[in-house]
N, C-alpha and C positions, 0 to 999 in steps of 0.2 A: 843261525839260519834265516836271513832275514821273510818277515812274513809273507811277499811279497811271493816268494824264491818258492817258500813252502805249500803254501795255494799250486801253483801251477803244475810242482809234483805230486800232489795232490789229483789234481786237475789227469794229470796225463797217468795216472795210476789206475783211474776211474776207469777212465776212455780203455784200459789196458781191458780190464777185469769186464767191461761191457761188450767188445769184441771178443774175449774169450768166450764170454757169455752166449753171443747168437754164432757162433765158428760150433758154441755145442748144441745148438739149437739146431744148427740147419745137418751138422754129425747123423741128429736121432731123426730127420727126417730122410737120410738116405735110408740108414740100416729097415725106417717102416715100410723102404721101397727093395728094400732087401738088397739097395746098393751098396757090399758094404768097404771096397776099392776109396769109393770115394766118400764114404763113412769114415776111414782110416785119415784120408786126407784132413777134411775138416776136425777132427782130433790133434794131427797132430798142430795146426794151425791153431787150433784153441790150448795147446800145453803151449805153443808160442809166447800167444799174448798173455797166458798165466805167467809165466816167464820172466816176460815183461815187464808186469806190476811189480809184480818179487822185487825187480832188479831197484822200479824205482820208487816203491814205499823203504827202502833199504836206506837211501839218501834222508828219507825221513824221521830215523832212528838217534836220540839225540848225542848219543853215546856217539864219538872221532867223526860227525856226521864231514865233514873236510876230507877225509880219505876215504870216506864209503861212496861220498860224491863221485870223485874218481873214479871207483873201481866200478858206478853204475855207470858211466860217464863210457867210461872202457865196454862194459859189457854189452852194453846198446849200440856201438857201434860192429863190434861182433856179431850180435845177432842180428844186423841190420836191421 
């Protein structure tokens, strides 16, 4: 994998992890206010971002990188 492509994958995974953390913080705030429905929605968004980060990280593994990259792109299209 070229270094620029690896750097881009790392940046995207980091961004998704940051988004997940932000949604978890919002979920905690909603729970503190007793807003369970809003907290569940934020938790679900956080889990989606965590899954997207995991998908991006698959492409960073050295074994069968090309095949995994194709699967990663497919999963991204599916997840939206």
